[in-house]
Structure formats: structure tokens, C-alpha cells
C-alpha positions as a Python dict, from the first residue, in 0.01 Angstrom:
ca = {
    (1, 'M'): (0, 0, 0),
    (2, 'E'): (339, 245, 23),
    (3, 'K'): (364, 305, -321),
    (4, 'N'): (-32, 517, -315),
    (5, 'K'): (125, 769, -72),
    (6, 'T'): (302, 965, -346),
    (7, 'S'): (135, 853, -629),
    (8, 'K'): (-172, 1068, -773),
    (9, 'V'): (-488, 1013, -614),
    (10, 'K'): (-751, 791, -790),
    (11, 'T'): (-1138, 951, -802),
    (12, 'P'): (-1364, 590, -923),
    (13, 'I'): (-1663, 870, -929),
    (14, 'S'): (-1647, 1155, -1095),
    (15, 'I'): (-1844, 1377, -1292),
    (16, 'S'): (-1784, 1491, -1675),
    (17, 'A'): (-1801, 1868, -1786),
    (18, 'K'): (-1978, 1781, -2121),
    (19, 'S'): (-2236, 1567, -1865),
    (20, 'F'): (-2248, 1865, -1632),
    (21, 'I'): (-2329, 2082, -1886),
    (22, 'L'): (-2585, 1899, -2091),
    (23, 'V'): (-2778, 1847, -1773),
    (24, 'M'): (-2797, 2183, -1618),
    (25, 'V'): (-2909, 2350, -1985),
    (26, 'V'): (-3184, 2084, -1939),
    (27, 'L'): (-3325, 2188, -1580),
    (28, 'L'): (-3231, 2573, -1697),
    (29, 'V'): (-3508, 2512, -1931),
    (30, 'I'): (-3726, 2321, -1698),
    (31, 'M'): (-3681, 2601, -1462),
    (32, 'I'): (-3777, 2855, -1715),
    (33, 'A'): (-4060, 2712, -1849),
    (34, 'S'): (-4167, 2638, -1490),
    (35, 'G'): (-4136, 3024, -1440),
    (36, 'I'): (-4337, 3079, -1776),
    (37, 'S'): (-4626, 2919, -1625),
    (38, 'T'): (-4652, 3169, -1365),
    (39, 'Y'): (-4766, 3421, -1628),
    (40, 'F'): (-5041, 3218, -1775),
    (41, 'L'): (-5191, 3040, -1445),
    (42, 'P'): (-5352, 3163, -1146),
    (43, 'Q'): (-5216, 3128, -811),
    (44, 'G'): (-5408, 2870, -562),
    (45, 'S'): (-5387, 2691, -198),
    (46, 'Y'): (-5496, 2458, -11),
    (47, 'Q'): (-5540, 2442, 384),
    (48, 'F'): (-5322, 2192, 566),
    (49, 'D'): (-5368, 2034, 918),
    (50, 'T'): (-5158, 1981, 1195),
    (51, 'Q'): (-4982, 1648, 1046),
    (52, 'G'): (-4946, 1867, 718),
    (53, 'Q'): (-5192, 1675, 522),
    (54, 'L'): (-5386, 1859, 269),
    (55, 'L'): (-5761, 1971, 369),
    (56, 'P'): (-5989, 1875, 65),
    (57, 'D'): (-6236, 2132, -35),
    (58, 'T'): (-6041, 2388, 102),
    (59, 'Y'): (-5844, 2516, -243),
    (60, 'T'): (-5882, 2883, -294),
    (61, 'Q'): (-5775, 3082, -627),
    (62, 'A'): (-5646, 3425, -645),
    (63, 'D'): (-5563, 3633, -963),
    (64, 'I'): (-5247, 3538, -1172),
    (65, 'K'): (-4931, 3688, -1040),
    (66, 'P'): (-4686, 3610, -1228),
    (67, 'Y'): (-4314, 3480, -1028),
    (68, 'P'): (-4028, 3775, -1089),
    (69, 'V'): (-3780, 3627, -1304),
    (70, 'W'): (-3505, 3775, -1089),
    (71, 'K'): (-3634, 3436, -886),
    (72, 'W'): (-3600, 3203, -1106),
    (73, 'F'): (-3211, 3216, -1167),
    (74, 'L'): (-3153, 3230, -773),
    (75, 'A'): (-3425, 2936, -699),
    (76, 'P'): (-3115, 2735, -684),
    (77, 'I'): (-2999, 2944, -419),
    (78, 'L'): (-3333, 3043, -228),
    (79, 'V'): (-3433, 2612, -215),
    (80, 'F'): (-3214, 2579, 65),
    (81, 'G'): (-3399, 2789, 284),
    (82, 'S'): (-3760, 2624, 182),
    (83, 'E'): (-3911, 2307, 362),
    (84, 'D'): (-3722, 2060, 86),
    (85, 'A'): (-3377, 2217, 233),
    (86, 'L'): (-3293, 1948, 486),
    (87, 'N'): (-3363, 1698, 258),
    (88, 'I'): (-3183, 1833, -34),
    (89, 'I'): (-2895, 1856, 249),
    (90, 'M'): (-2901, 1504, 364),
    (91, 'V'): (-2935, 1349, -49),
    (92, 'S'): (-2625, 1579, -91),
    (93, 'L'): (-2425, 1486, 197),
    (94, 'F'): (-2490, 1132, 112),
    (95, 'L'): (-2359, 1137, -245),
    (96, 'L'): (-2058, 1312, -133),
    (97, 'T'): (-1970, 1073, 143),
    (98, 'I'): (-2021, 774, -103),
    (99, 'S'): (-1764, 967, -326),
    (100, 'G'): (-1527, 977, -53),
    (101, 'F'): (-1600, 593, 14),
    (102, 'F'): (-1516, 489, -348),
    (103, 'S'): (-1231, 680, -375),
    (104, 'V'): (-1050, 528, -57),
    (105, 'M'): (-1166, 195, -199),
    (106, 'E'): (-999, 267, -524),
    (107, 'N'): (-668, 361, -430),
    (108, 'T'): (-651, 76, -153),
    (109, 'H'): (-684, -130, -499),
    (110, 'G'): (-1027, -257, -334),
    (111, 'I'): (-1267, -221, -598),
    (112, 'K'): (-1064, -385, -865),
    (113, 'L'): (-964, -729, -605),
    (114, 'L'): (-1328, -710, -492),
    (115, 'V'): (-1447, -738, -878),
    (116, 'E'): (-1161, -947, -998),
    (117, 'K'): (-1275, -1217, -787),
    (118, 'L'): (-1655, -1217, -827),
    (119, 'V'): (-1593, -1227, -1217),
    (120, 'N'): (-1364, -1543, -1133),
    (121, 'H'): (-1673, -1685, -992),
    (122, 'F'): (-1933, -1582, -1241),
    (123, 'S'): (-1693, -1568, -1593),
    (124, 'T'): (-1964, -1863, -1739),
    (125, 'K'): (-2292, -1739, -1517),
    (126, 'K'): (-2347, -1426, -1709),
    (127, 'T'): (-2721, -1437, -1729),
    (128, 'T'): (-2747, -1552, -1381),
    (129, 'V'): (-2568, -1235, -1250),
    (130, 'I'): (-2812, -1027, -1426),
    (131, 'C'): (-3133, -1207, -1291),
    (132, 'L'): (-2986, -1251, -912),
    (133, 'T'): (-2866, -886, -899),
    (134, 'T'): (-3178, -742, -1074),
    (135, 'L'): (-3395, -971, -810),
    (136, 'I'): (-3200, -787, -498),
    (137, 'F'): (-3208, -471, -620),
    (138, 'M'): (-3528, -471, -723),
    (139, 'L'): (-3649, -645, -392),
    (140, 'F'): (-3499, -337, -176),
    (141, 'G'): (-3671, -115, -352),
    (142, 'S'): (-4017, -309, -372),
    (143, 'L'): (-3969, -382, 26),
    (144, 'F'): (-3798, -150, 190),
    (145, 'G'): (-3843, 166, -33),
    (146, 'M'): (-3457, 179, -127),
    (147, 'F'): (-3374, 383, -439),
    (148, 'E'): (-3093, 714, -382),
    (149, 'E'): (-2939, 474, -102),
    (150, 'L'): (-2801, 220, -367),
    (151, 'V'): (-2705, 473, -583),
    (152, 'A'): (-2417, 383, -381),
    (153, 'L'): (-2324, 48, -564),
    (154, 'L'): (-2371, 202, -879),
    (155, 'P'): (-2018, 233, -950),
    (156, 'I'): (-1927, -139, -882),
    (157, 'M'): (-2194, -269, -1099),
    (158, 'V'): (-2100, -80, -1358),
    (159, 'I'): (-1728, -209, -1306),
    (160, 'I'): (-1869, -582, -1284),
    (161, 'S'): (-2049, -516, -1584),
    (162, 'L'): (-1794, -432, -1804),
    (163, 'S'): (-1543, -723, -1665),
    (164, 'L'): (-1760, -979, -1778),
    (165, 'G'): (-1808, -796, -2143),
    (166, 'F'): (-2129, -617, -2106),
    (167, 'D'): (-2141, -220, -2097),
    (168, 'T'): (-2226, 93, -1878),
    (169, 'M'): (-2573, 31, -1944),
    (170, 'T'): (-2596, -301, -1879),
    (171, 'G'): (-2451, -208, -1534),
    (172, 'L'): (-2703, 73, -1499),
    (173, 'G'): (-2974, -132, -1562),
    (174, 'I'): (-2906, -417, -1309),
    (175, 'C'): (-2880, -120, -1002),
    (176, 'L'): (-3063, 223, -1114),
    (177, 'L'): (-3320, 82, -1323),
    (178, 'A'): (-3392, -214, -1144),
    (179, 'S'): (-3410, -56, -794),
    (180, 'C'): (-3584, 179, -945),
    (181, 'F'): (-3840, -29, -1123),
    (182, 'G'): (-3846, -222, -783),
    (183, 'F'): (-3990, 83, -618),
    (184, 'A'): (-4248, 152, -883),
    (185, 'S'): (-4373, -202, -819),
    (186, 'A'): (-4395, -154, -465),
    (187, 'I'): (-4491, -456, -245),
    (188, 'T'): (-4439, -274, 90),
    (189, 'N'): (-4247, -2, 53),
    (190, 'P'): (-4273, 245, 357),
    (191, 'F'): (-4237, 568, 153),
    (192, 'S'): (-4506, 509, -135),
    (193, 'V'): (-4716, 192, 33),
    (194, 'G'): (-4705, 318, 384),
    (195, 'V'): (-4776, 693, 357),
    (196, 'A'): (-5042, 648, 71),
    (197, 'S'): (-5192, 361, 283),
    (198, 'E'): (-5181, 529, 600),
    (199, 'I'): (-5345, 836, 428),
    (200, 'L'): (-5638, 643, 243),
    (201, 'E'): (-5676, 478, 608),
    (202, 'I'): (-5626, 136, 442),
    (203, 'D'): (-5364, -164, 565),
    (204, 'A'): (-5063, -168, 347),
    (205, 'L'): (-5118, -501, 277),
    (206, 'S'): (-5485, -469, 182),
    (207, 'G'): (-5505, -595, -197),
    (208, 'V'): (-5142, -703, -208),
    (209, 'W'): (-5162, -992, -456),
    (210, 'L'): (-5192, -761, -729),
    (211, 'R'): (-4908, -579, -632),
    (212, 'L'): (-4712, -939, -579),
    (213, 'V'): (-4854, -1046, -939),
    (214, 'F'): (-4718, -711, -1106),
    (215, 'F'): (-4353, -734, -960),
    (216, 'A'): (-4322, -1058, -1064),
    (217, 'L'): (-4465, -960, -1449),
    (218, 'T'): (-4189, -651, -1365),
    (219, 'Y'): (-3898, -851, -1301),
    (220, 'G'): (-3948, -1111, -1603),
    (221, 'L'): (-3970, -805, -1824),
    (222, 'L'): (-3675, -629, -1700),
    (223, 'C'): (-3472, -968, -1675),
    (224, 'V'): (-3540, -1013, -2134),
    (225, 'F'): (-3511, -622, -2110),
    (226, 'L'): (-3128, -676, -1996),
    (227, 'I'): (-3033, -1004, -2073),
    (228, 'H'): (-3132, -881, -2459),
    (229, 'H'): (-2922, -589, -2426),
    (230, 'S'): (-2599, -742, -2299),
    (231, 'R'): (-2622, -1025, -2530),
    (232, 'R'): (-2666, -790, -2818),
    (233, 'I'): (-2329, -597, -2677),
    (234, 'E'): (-2163, -900, -2613),
    (235, 'K'): (-2200, -1001, -3016),
    (236, 'T'): (-2101, -664, -3136),
    (237, 'P'): (-2004, -461, -2871),
    (238, 'S'): (-1965, -75, -3093),
    (239, 'L'): (-2373, -111, -3128),
    (240, 'S'): (-2361, 31, -2721),
    (241, 'P'): (-2450, 355, -2682),
    (242, 'T'): (-2108, 401, -2443),
    (243, 'Y'): (-1882, 200, -2686),
    (244, 'E'): (-1612, 459, -2694),
    (245, 'N'): (-1662, 489, -2323),
    (246, 'D'): (-1633, 203, -2247),
    (247, 'L'): (-1334, 150, -2426),
    (248, 'L'): (-1138, 339, -2198),
    (249, 'K'): (-1289, 254, -1871),
    (250, 'R'): (-1167, -136, -1963),
    (251, 'K'): (-780, -21, -1998),
    (252, 'E'): (-818, 88, -1651),
    (253, 'L'): (-926, -227, -1535),
    (254, 'V'): (-631, -391, -1650),
    (255, 'F'): (-515, -561, -1303),
    (256, 'D'): (-272, -770, -1195),
    (257, 'S'): (-355, -844, -807),
    (258, 'S'): (-17, -1016, -743),
    (259, 'N'): (152, -735, -801),
    (260, 'T'): (-64, -601, -470),
    (261, 'K'): (58, -673, -163),
    (262, 'D'): (-168, -822, 98),
    (263, 'S'): (-439, -839, -135),
    (264, 'D'): (-614, -1128, 16),
    (265, 'R'): (-665, -910, 321),
    (266, 'I'): (-804, -621, 134),
    (267, 'T'): (-1068, -794, 20),
    (268, 'K'): (-1127, -946, 357),
    (269, 'I'): (-1171, -625, 484),
    (270, 'Y'): (-1386, -468, 234),
    (271, 'L'): (-1604, -813, 229),
    (272, 'I'): (-1657, -773, 593),
    (273, 'F'): (-1756, -384, 577),
    (274, 'F'): (-2005, -466, 332),
    (275, 'T'): (-2152, -758, 511),
    (276, 'L'): (-2197, -537, 803),
    (277, 'L'): (-2290, -268, 582),
    (278, 'I'): (-2598, -535, 434),
    (279, 'A'): (-2694, -600, 790),
    (280, 'A'): (-2657, -245, 907),
    (281, 'L'): (-2927, -125, 595),
    (282, 'I'): (-3169, -414, 674),
    (283, 'L'): (-3193, -307, 1031),
    (284, 'I'): (-3199, 44, 948),
    (285, 'Y'): (-3510, -12, 734),
    (286, 'V'): (-3701, -208, 979),
    (287, 'F'): (-3602, -14, 1278),
    (288, 'A'): (-3520, 381, 1199),
    (289, 'A'): (-3640, 381, 879),
    (290, 'S'): (-3692, 775, 934),
    (291, 'Y'): (-3344, 809, 974),
    (292, 'S'): (-3238, 589, 677),
    (293, 'V'): (-3004, 879, 519),
    (294, 'P'): (-2810, 1004, 799),
    (295, 'L'): (-2749, 684, 922),
    (296, 'L'): (-2585, 547, 644),
    (297, 'I'): (-2412, 901, 578),
    (298, 'L'): (-2247, 753, 912),
    (299, 'C'): (-2161, 440, 791),
    (300, 'F'): (-2021, 548, 465),
    (301, 'L'): (-1797, 806, 664),
    (302, 'L'): (-1673, 529, 938),
    (303, 'G'): (-1643, 291, 677),
    (304, 'S'): (-1434, 507, 455),
    (305, 'L'): (-1158, 651, 742),
    (306, 'V'): (-1205, 281, 909),
    (307, 'T'): (-1079, 82, 630),
    (308, 'G'): (-828, 349, 473),
    (309, 'T'): (-676, 318, 790),
    (310, 'L'): (-685, -20, 851),
    (311, 'L'): (-542, -64, 517),
    (312, 'T'): (-261, 215, 495),
    (313, 'G'): (-185, 292, 890),
    (314, 'K'): (-226, 620, 835),
    (315, 'F'): (-556, 795, 910),
    (316, 'S'): (-441, 1141, 739),
    (317, 'L'): (-412, 914, 375),
    (318, 'A'): (-705, 799, 455),
    (319, 'F'): (-873, 1121, 497),
    (320, 'K'): (-660, 1310, 198),
    (321, 'W'): (-829, 977, -52),
    (322, 'F'): (-1192, 1079, 174),
    (323, 'L'): (-1157, 1416, 73),
    (324, 'S'): (-1057, 1358, -305),
    (325, 'G'): (-1369, 1175, -390),
    (326, 'V'): (-1626, 1480, -213),
    (327, 'K'): (-1472, 1722, -421),
    (328, 'A'): (-1483, 1498, -733),
    (329, 'M'): (-1867, 1488, -672),
    (330, 'L'): (-1907, 1854, -590),
    (331, 'P'): (-2068, 1906, -892),
    (332, 'A'): (-2385, 1704, -863),
    (333, 'I'): (-2484, 1940, -540),
    (334, 'V'): (-2495, 2190, -781),
    (335, 'M'): (-2734, 1942, -1011),
    (336, 'I'): (-2934, 1869, -687),
    (337, 'A'): (-2979, 2223, -646),
    (338, 'F'): (-3130, 2345, -986),
    (339, 'A'): (-3318, 1999, -987),
    (340, 'S'): (-3537, 2101, -666),
    (341, 'S'): (-3573, 2436, -810),
    (342, 'V'): (-3857, 2324, -1028),
    (343, 'K'): (-4092, 2225, -752),
    (344, 'F'): (-3978, 2520, -549),
    (345, 'I'): (-4069, 2786, -861),
    (346, 'M'): (-4455, 2598, -902),
    (347, 'T'): (-4453, 2605, -509),
    (348, 'D'): (-4354, 2956, -466),
    (349, 'G'): (-4520, 3097, -764),
    (350, 'G'): (-4871, 2947, -655),
    (351, 'V'): (-4938, 2741, -953),
    (352, 'L'): (-4875, 2389, -848),
    (353, 'Y'): (-5165, 2365, -669),
    (354, 'T'): (-5376, 2525, -912),
    (355, 'V'): (-5253, 2272, -1166),
    (356, 'V'): (-5345, 2000, -924),
    (357, 'H'): (-5697, 2104, -846),
    (358, 'V'): (-5765, 2135, -1206),
    (359, 'A'): (-5700, 1773, -1241),
    (360, 'I'): (-5907, 1665, -976),
    (361, 'D'): (-6188, 1840, -1072),
    (362, 'L'): (-6172, 1628, -1394),
    (363, 'L'): (-6255, 1338, -1198),
    (364, 'S'): (-6615, 1424, -1134),
    (365, 'G'): (-6875, 1260, -1318),
    (366, 'M'): (-6634, 1029, -1487),
    (367, 'S'): (-6674, 648, -1528),
    (368, 'P'): (-6425, 501, -1317),
    (369, 'F'): (-6202, 368, -1623),
    (370, 'A'): (-6115, 726, -1715),
    (371, 'S'): (-6133, 830, -1382),
    (372, 'I'): (-5817, 589, -1255),
    (373, 'L'): (-5660, 687, -1597),
    (374, 'I'): (-5671, 1090, -1496),
    (375, 'L'): (-5606, 1015, -1161),
    (376, 'Y'): (-5265, 817, -1287),
    (377, 'G'): (-5186, 1107, -1507),
    (378, 'L'): (-5212, 1345, -1186),
    (379, 'V'): (-4961, 1174, -1037),
    (380, 'L'): (-4777, 1142, -1322),
    (381, 'F'): (-4750, 1540, -1357),
    (382, 'V'): (-4692, 1599, -980),
    (383, 'Q'): (-4418, 1354, -990),
    (384, 'L'): (-4221, 1563, -1230),
    (385, 'F'): (-4184, 1841, -1000),
    (386, 'I'): (-4192, 1690, -701),
    (387, 'G'): (-3996, 1321, -614),
    (388, 'S'): (-4050, 1228, -282),
    (389, 'A'): (-4295, 919, -232),
    (390, 'S'): (-4412, 1057, 75),
    (391, 'A'): (-4414, 1450, 29),
    (392, 'K'): (-4642, 1361, -285),
    (393, 'A'): (-4889, 1107, -75),
    (394, 'M'): (-4925, 1341, 126),
    (395, 'L'): (-5019, 1630, -131),
    (396, 'I'): (-5247, 1409, -377),
    (397, 'M'): (-5380, 1144, -140),
    (398, 'P'): (-5580, 1322, 113),
    (399, 'I'): (-5793, 1517, -171),
    (400, 'I'): (-5820, 1181, -362),
    (401, 'A'): (-5941, 977, -92),
    (402, 'P'): (-6316, 1127, -54),
    (403, 'I'): (-6343, 1128, -454),
    (404, 'C'): (-6273, 726, -443),
    (405, 'S'): (-6656, 657, -373),
    (406, 'V'): (-6783, 922, -568),
    (407, 'A'): (-6584, 801, -887),
    (408, 'G'): (-6632, 487, -823),
    (409, 'I'): (-6263, 390, -797),
    (410, 'S'): (-6167, 162, -454),
    (411, 'K'): (-5901, 325, -215),
    (412, 'E'): (-5650, -14, -313),
    (413, 'L'): (-5671, 80, -685),
    (414, 'A'): (-5619, 459, -634),
    (415, 'L'): (-5328, 347, -401),
    (416, 'L'): (-5214, 104, -726),
    (417, 'A'): (-5242, 385, -950),
    (418, 'F'): (-5008, 617, -698),
    (419, 'V'): (-4757, 320, -684),
    (420, 'F'): (-4722, 338, -1040),
    (421, 'G'): (-4706, 709, -1109),
    (422, 'D'): (-4466, 783, -789),
    (423, 'G'): (-4216, 503, -927),
    (424, 'F'): (-4079, 405, -1304),
    (425, 'T'): (-4032, 763, -1393),
    (426, 'N'): (-3767, 815, -1158),
    (427, 'V'): (-3556, 725, -1463),
    (428, 'I'): (-3662, 915, -1712),
    (429, 'F'): (-3775, 1258, -1584),
    (430, 'P'): (-3480, 1492, -1601),
    (431, 'T'): (-3608, 1670, -1275),
    (432, 'N'): (-3493, 1330, -1082),
    (433, 'A'): (-3167, 1454, -923),
    (434, 'V'): (-3097, 1131, -843),
    (435, 'L'): (-3102, 991, -1210),
    (436, 'L'): (-2890, 1287, -1302),
    (437, 'I'): (-2626, 1174, -1044),
    (438, 'G'): (-2616, 838, -1125),
    (439, 'L'): (-2583, 911, -1530),
    (440, 'S'): (-2304, 1158, -1427),
    (441, 'M'): (-2116, 891, -1208),
    (442, 'A'): (-2121, 660, -1528),
    (443, 'N'): (-2011, 900, -1730),
    (444, 'V'): (-2335, 864, -2010),
    (445, 'S'): (-2559, 1150, -2077),
    (446, 'Y'): (-2850, 1190, -2077),
    (447, 'G'): (-2948, 1173, -2429),
    (448, 'K'): (-2849, 841, -2478),
    (449, 'W'): (-3009, 699, -2185),
    (450, 'F'): (-3345, 846, -2282),
    (451, 'R'): (-3291, 709, -2621),
    (452, 'H'): (-3202, 367, -2460),
    (453, 'T'): (-3479, 343, -2223),
    (454, 'I'): (-3770, 525, -2386),
    (455, 'L'): (-3954, 215, -2524),
    (456, 'L'): (-3913, 36, -2210),
    (457, 'Q'): (-4094, 311, -2006),
    (458, 'L'): (-4355, 355, -2326),
    (459, 'L'): (-4400, -24, -2224),
    (460, 'M'): (-4433, 15, -1890),
    (461, 'L'): (-4654, 292, -1896),
    (462, 'T'): (-4926, 85, -2143),
    (463, 'I'): (-4865, -204, -1906),
    (464, 'T'): (-4962, -21, -1593),
    (465, 'S'): (-5250, 139, -1713),
    (466, 'L'): (-5380, -177, -1849),
    (467, 'V'): (-5339, -337, -1507),
    (468, 'L'): (-5535, -31, -1376),
    (469, 'L'): (-5814, -67, -1627),
    (470, 'F'): (-5821, -438, -1534),
    (471, 'G'): (-5852, -341, -1152),
    (472, 'V'): (-6165, -158, -1224),
    (473, 'A'): (-6280, -445, -1421),
    (474, 'I'): (-6248, -692, -1152),
    (475, 'G'): (-6382, -452, -882),
    (476, 'Y'): (-6010, -487, -713),
}
């Protein structure tokens, strides 16, 4: 490990200038569009109870009052004074800590040693790797509501994918897509199913049979999508959207573990850490789900400094590597602030609740089949501005609950529409900060990702709509 003291510090997670600029342009356009909407839509507001739940039939409308243009561009700063500030700060610290941890892991050769062992073990079981990894990530998302937290494993998943002869898109698929699709095909997800069912005053397991069937269907479709893509790329690598970048990444993967002293010791220490991390994740989501992000920040911070110090014998060197990783992820904080600004402009400009109110009015007097699709569309619209499942539930479900009986929709079906609308678009809407950070980590442009996944998204939109219509037909 001595040679690392003088060698250049390596950071496995970095955001290229091109990716950063493209993302910022997209977000800036959406921010401006949100600001322009305040020139055409009247301001509106609802009253809330002491628990923060929206009270139905309390909507009041004011005149059109355009949101000042100067606030459009100061929104990324002003958002840190909003009610979302704590969440933005926690997510930012989480990503910075992850980047710091992987910087320590890279500079101690931990990433390449672990990947080498995994690849040697699964080199002849590539399809098994895709299916098993996808299932694990989907279960974490579906059962525990994990999505942002699983970004921590994205760099390793990409490296494993490249080492097995696949591409970066496959790595993104088995990690980012799988965790998101699991979150969207929720079985007991506490942040969507849990919060929404409590507001609807139904048991979280009520109607779970259809969610279980849909989870299995989603898992099968995602596995087919990933296996088809991976085999196509394995046969003709140049067809990959990330082919040129992957060539450069693979050169960096060339590694001879025999030249690394104490390779077995390094591997064992990181295997112990990840074993403890998985155990900690389960305990956190069972006993302290509300504090999951700060507790995970603490886990990765301690993991960075403890493993780095054990392997180098110097706390100062481990801390230096950790800070280099933090520095590499700083552009992500700017992207998070800009992504959060879209909701801030819509709410501070007073037009978000007006849009919600108009959409809800459309449900009155329509057939259950039309009503459930409008409800689904409403959730999808709000999802563009509010990524948080629990925050969306607090906004939408209190005004949906009393309408269900009038519209001929069961509360279980309304819950299902909410879960569908809340989840899948997390990996296609450019206002989702986690998607942008994940793509930046993998050095994949939003345009390439959009083209790669849009057909899958359209397929899921069609299937989820049909499932909702099926639910109306059978009286679910």
C-alpha cells in the first residue's frame, strides 16, 4: 500500500464537464418553463391540518400573479430556505459520502480486487448474474423503498458489467433500473404504499395479491430487456450507446492482483464491510426507516475512514482519499439544487395546487375507467415536480380519498395508481436528481439514456394502464 502515498489519487466516481453542462441546460429549460406557467395560471392554495395533510374542499383561487423572473434563476439558492431544504441537504451529504467511500476503496485497490473475484466466480453464469442482481435490487426497492440509497452500489455494478463483457448500460440497468422498477412495483414500500395506505385508511396489505402479481410481471419484463440488450452487446460491442467510453473504462480495469501486497486481506476487509452494511440496511429499514439517510451517511463515513486506516495504517491518508472523492462529486450538489428548483418555482409561484385542483375536478362525473386513468395521469404530472413518494402522498391522497366512492374506484385501486405513477418515471424524468447523478457517475448522457429506455417506459406505461383498467373491471 506504500506506493499509493505518492501516486496520484484516483476517484472512481466523477462527473464529466459534458454531462454536467447537458444536464444543467435541460434543467434550466424546465425551470424557465415553470416560471412562464405563472404568467398564464392563477395562484391557488389548500389548507393543511396539523399533520401536514391537505384538506379537501379548501382550495382557494387568486388572480394571476407572475413569478418574478429574478427568482427563476435564484431558485437553486432559495430552495435551501424551503421546506425541502433538509431533504436536499441529506441527499447531497449522502452522495458526497458515497463518493468519498469509493475513492478510498479505489485507492486501496478494493474495487478491482472484489470485482476480480466476482467475475472469476460468475464468468460462465452471466445470465444468472443479471437475473439474480436484478431480483435483489428490485426486492430492496419493493419491500423497503430503497432507491437513492442503492446509488451507492452503481459504480461497482458498472465495473462488474464491463468485466463480464457487457456495457455501462447493462450496469445501469441491473442497479438503477432494477431498484426503481422495484420501488414502482411496490409490495410493502413504506414511502409509497405505507404512507398512502395510512392516508386512505386501509391496511397496507389490502389487495396485495395484485401487487405481487405485478411485481413478478415487472421482474420478468426487466430481465428480458436486460438479457436481450446484454447478449446483443456481447455479440456486437459497437452497438452499445456507450461503446467508446466503455473501451476507455476497460483499459483501466486491467489489473494484476499478484502485484498488490495483502490482496487477500484487502478483499476480506471490504467483504466484512459490505456484509455489515447489508445487515445495517436491514436493521435501519426495520427499526429506523425515518432516519435511513443520516444513518447510511454515518455508515459510509465510518466505513471510509476505518477501512482506509486499517489498510494504510494512516488516518490522514484515508481522509485525503475521502476528501478527493467528495470533491469529485461536488457538481452533483449543483444539479440537485437545480432539479429541486422546479418544484420550488411551481409551489412558490402558487400554480402547482391550481394544476392539481383542475385535474381533480376532471374526475367528477366520469366513468371509473376514465377516472382511474385521469388519477394516474395526475400522479405522473405531480411526479415531474415532486420526486418524494411520501411528499406526493401527503399532497394527493387526502383529496383523492373522498372522491374514490363517487368515482366508483376502490381505495386499493387508487393506491395502486399512486404507486405506479410515483415510481417508474424516476428513471426517465430529467427533474429526478438521483437519475441525473447516476447517469453522471456512469458518464452517460441523458439523451443516450432516454433513447435506450424510452420504449421500455412506454411499454410499462401501457401495461400499468391496462392493469388499472383490469382492476376496475374485476372490482379490485
